[in-house]
N, C-alpha and C positions, 0 to 999 in steps of 0.2 A: 709420095703417097699415091700419086695418080698411075703409078706403072705396075700395078699388081696383077697376078695372073687372075682370070675369071674363069667361070666354068665352062666357057666357050674353048679355053685353052688347054682342057685336059680330057683325056678319054675315061669315061665312067663306066663304059659297058661291063656288066656282071660285078661291078665294084659295090662295096658297101659304103655308102656316102653320108657320112654325120654332117648334119647341116644345122647351124645354129641360126634360128629364126626369132623373131620378137613377136611372139604371141601374148604379149602383155596387155591384154584387152580388157575394157570396162565391163564388168559383170554385176547386174544389180542383185538385189537380196533374194530374188527367187531363182538365182543360178543362171539367168538368162543374159547372153552377151547383147550389150546395147549398141556397140559400134564395132564392126568386124574388119575395118579398114585395114588394120596391121595383117591380118589373116589374107585378104585380098591381095595385099602388096607382095605377099610371099609366094603367090601362085605361079608367076612366071618361072621362078628358079626351080620349083617342085615339078611343074609340067615338064620343063626342059630335062631334067634328071630322069623322070618317066619314061619319056619318050627316047633317051638314050639308054635304056635298059639298065639303069641303076637300081640299087636296093637303097631305098632312102629310110634314113633314120634321123628324125627331127627332134631338137633340143630346144627348150624355151623356159623362162621363168614366167611366173604370174605373181603379182603383188609382192608382199615382203614377209613370207612365212618364217623369216628368222632361223633357217636351219634346222626346222622341225617338220615333220610330217603333219599336215593340217588339211582336212578334206576340203576346207573352205576355199583353198587356194589350188584344188586339182585341176588339171588340164583337161578334164573330161568334157566339159562344154565345149572347149575349144577342138578336141578331137571330133566331136559330133558336127559342128559347124564347118570344119575343114573337110570332113567327109562329103557333106552337100555341095560345097563349093568346088570340090575336086570331081565330084561325081564317081568316086571310088572309096572303098572302105579303108579308113585310117584307124588301125588298132593303137589303143594307149596302153602302154606298158604299167605295170603297177608299181614300178620303181624306177630309178635312174641307172643304177649298177647292179650286178649280182648274177645269180645263176638264171633267175626267171627271165630277166632281159636278155641274157646271152642266148638263151634257148629261143626267144622270140626272133632275135636278130639271125639266128641260124636258119630259121623256118622262112626267112623273106625270100620271095623269088624275085625276078628281075620286074622292075616297075611296080613292086609293091611299096607301100608307104606306112611307117609306123612312127608313134611318137613317144618320146620318153616321158616319164611324169616330170612335175616341176623340178627343175634342176637346184632351186634354192631351198628344196626341202633338205640339203646337204649345206652345212655350213663352210664346207670346203669349197663350194662354188664360188662365193664371194672372196674367200682368202685366196683363190688361185693357187690351190694346194697341189703340188707336183704330183703325189701319188694319185689323187682323185683324177686329175688329167689323164694320167697314164691308163688308169682304169677305164676311163670314158674312150680314149683314144684306141684302146684294144678292141672296142667293138665295131671299128670301121677300118677302111683302106685309105679313104680319102676324107678332109675335112673342108668344109665350105662355110664361110661366115656370111651371112645375108641379113644380120640384125644391126642395122645401123643405129637404131635407138639406144642400143648398149655398147657400141663400138667404142665410147670414151671411157669403158671400164676394163681393167685388166683382170678378168674373171676367169675361171677354168674353161668354161664353154666358149667364151669370147676370145681368149687369146692362149691360154694355157695348152690346149690340145693341138695348136698349131705347130708346137715345137716336136710333135712325136709323129706327125703324119703329113704327106703332100697336102699343100693348101691352096685354096683359091677364093675369091669373093663371089657372091651371087649377083644376079640382076639388080636386085633393089640397091645394094651398096653401089654397085658399078654406076647406077643411074645418079645417086646422090653425088658420087665423086665427079661424074662427067660433068653435071650441070652446075653445081656448086662450085666445082674446081675451075671451070672455065670463066664464071662471073668473077672470081677472084684473081685469075691469072690473065685473061684476055677479054675483058668485058667489052661488049659493044658500048659506046658512049651516046648521050650521058648515062652516067652510072650513079644512080640514087640508091642510099640506104636509109631505111626508116627504122628507127629504135624507140622503143617504148618500155614499158614496164615500170615496177616502183623504184628499183634503186640502180643509182650510177655504178656502184660497186659490181653488180651483176654483169655489167656490160662494158666495163673499163677495157679489158682485153680487145673486144671486139671494136672499140671505138678506135683504139690506137692502132689496131690492124687495118681497119678500112680507111683510116685517115690519109693513107700512103695511096689508096686505089680509088675512092669515089671523088665524083665531081660535087655532090651535094649530100650532106647528112641532115636527115629530118629527125629531131628529137621531140617526143612527146611522152606522156605517161608522168607518173610521180617523179620519175629522174628529173623532169625539166626545172623542178623547183630548187634542186641544188645549183644548177646552172644560174637561175634567177638570182638567187642569193649571191652567187659570186660576182653578178652584175650590179649588186647593190639594191635589188628590188625587194619590196617588202612582199612576203609571201602568207601573210595570215596564219592561220593554222595549218596549212597545208604540210604533207610529209616532207622531211628534209633529213638528209644524211651530213649533219653538221661537220663531221671529219672529213667529208669529202669536197668542201666548198672550195678550198685551195686548189685541188686537183682539177674542179671544173674550170676554174678560172685558166688553169695551165692548158687545158683541152682548148679552151675557146681561143688562147693565144696561139696555139699550135695550128688550128685550123686557118687562122689569117696567114701564119707564115706559109703555109702549104697551098694557100689559095683555094681552100675547099670551103664551099658555103656551108656552114652550120647554122641551120635555121632552128629556132625555137618557136613554140606557139606565141601568137600576137595576142590571143584573147583565150580566156578560160572560162569554163562553166563552173561557178562556185556555189556553194551550199554551207550552210551553218553547221552541218552535221554529216556524218558519213551513214547516209540513208536514202534509199531510193525515193521516198516520200517526202524528203526535206524540200522547201522551197527554194527554187535555184534561179540563178541569173547569170548573164554572161557580162564579164568586164574586161577591161583591156589588161593585158598580162602584167603591166607594172602598176596596176592600181587594185591589188587584191585586198578587200578589207580585212582588218584584223581580226574580225570574228568570224571570218569564212575560210573554208579550204577548197582548193581547185580539185575537181574530179573528173574533168574531160576537157578536150580542147574545144573552143569556141568555133562559132560558125564561119568567121573569117579565115581562121586558122585552116579549118577543113577545106575551104574553097583553095586557099593558096598551096597547102600541100597536095591536094588532089590534082590540080594543074600540073605540078612537078612530076608527079607520079605518071600521070597519063602520057606525058610527052616523053618520058624516059626511055632509053633502049634495053637498059638493064635494071631490074629493082630487086633489092634484098630487103625483107621485112622481118623483123623479130620483136615481139612485144606490143601490148596494146596501147592505145593512146590515152585511155582512161579507166575508170572502174567498171571494166566491161561486163562484170557479174550483174550489175545493176542497169536495168533497161534504159532508165533515163540518162545513165552516163555512159552509154555504149555508143552513141551517134558517131562520135570522133572515129573509133574503131572500124564501124560499119562504113562510114565514108570512105576511109582508105581502102578497105577490102573491095568496096565498089569500084574506086578508082584503079585499084590493080586490075580488076577483071577487065577495065576497058583499055588497060595499056597494051598496046601493039608489040612491045619487046619482049624479052625474057623476064618473066616474074617469078620470083622465088620466095616462098613463105617457109620461114624457119621454125617449124613446129610449135607446139604450146599453144597459148591463146590465140595468137594470130591465125593460126591453122584452124582452131574451133570456130573463130569469127567467121572465116572464108567458108568452111563447111555450113554452118548454121544458115548462112545467107544464100547458099546455093550457087556460090561462085566457084566452087573448087574445080568444075571442069574448065574454067576460063583461064586458069592459073598454070603457067608452065610447069612448075614443080612445087609440091607442098612436102617439105621434109619431114620424115617419120621420126626423127629424132630431136627432141627439144634441146637436151643438155649436149648431145653429140653435134648438132648442127651450130649450137653457139660456141662450142670448142673449135670446130672446123673453121668458122669464120673468125676466129681468134688467132688462126694459124698454128693451132697446137697439134702435135701428132697424136692420133687416136690409137690407143694400143691394140684394139681389135682388128685395126687395118695394117698396123706396123707388122703385127706378127705373120701376116699373109706373105707368101713367097712372091719375089719380084718376078716379071715376065722374063 
C-alpha cells in the first residue's frame, strides 16, 4: 500500500486532472462552515496542480443525501470557502455529469479549478457503478485521490474511476501513509498505543494488529469495563459488551504471551447516572459500587498514562478515555491530549473524538500528525487494505 504513484511522479501540464477530495465539512443551520480543516488539508495538492499548469476538476461528497439532489447538501459553501483559501475563483458545477459539466470542463484553462456538485446526489456513487465511473472518467485525463477520509470505501469517485484513467495519490494521502505507515512498520521505541471509545468490538482488529507491534497498550473508555469483567471485577452499571468478555480475556492472555504491557485504568470516575451534573467520585477500578457507572478514567490513571505517553518515542491514539461530550467526564481525554502535546517523539492521533479533543484544547500544532479519516485510519491501523488506495497505480 505504501508504494503508490504520487502526483510528483506524473506530468500534469495541460492535463485535465480529476481529484477526489474530502470536503465533507460540518455546516451549521445557516449554511456556514464551522470547521474548514478538510479544505485546508487539500490545498497543497490543489496548489501543486495549479503551479504545474493542470486543469483541476475537484470531486467530493457532503453528508448523506441518499442519492438525490438536495440543496441542503450542496457544495456551494465549500466552493466559496475554497475560493477564499486558494485566492482564486473556484466555479461550482450545477451537476456531477452531463452536458453542462462537460462544457465547463472544456472551458477550463491551465491553472483553473472547478468543483463538481455533491457526488452523492447520484446513488451510483456509493454503489461504485461502472457506467457512472466511466462517465466521470471521461471528464479527465488523470485521476488523483487525496480523500483519505473515504479511502476505506469502494465508491465510484474513490476507487471506480482509477480503473479508467492513469492514477496517483495526492499529498494528503501520501502524508497519512508515510507517517502512519512508518509507525506500523518501523516505529521508534518505546511504541505506545492508546485505545479508547465505548466498544471493544470496534477496536478488536486494531488491538490484534497492534499487539505484534507495540511495547505498551493503554486501554480506556467504555471498552475497559469488558476487560474488567474478564478479570472478575464488579463494574456496577457501567457499559458492558457481555458477548465480548471471553474475547477480552483472550486478549489479556495474548498480551502476556507477547510481553506487551496492556494497561487498564487503575481508578475510575463514577456517577449514579449518565448526566454531566450527576454527583461524581473517584474509586479504585476493582471497587465500582453496584449503583454507579464509570464515566472517565481517574486521577491516578491519568498520571500513570500521561507519564508513559510523555516518555514514548512513537504514540498512536484512537478513542476518548471517557464520556468526552460531558465536561465533567472529559478530564481523562484532555489529560492524554496534553501528554501527547508534551511528548518529544512522533505523535499520531487517529481522527474522530481524539482529534476533536486535541483541536479543542489548542494542542493540534504540537501533534506530529492528526489523521483526517476516523474510519479509514482505524482500518489502516488494523492492517486492512483500503480500496481507495489499492486502486491507485504502483510506482
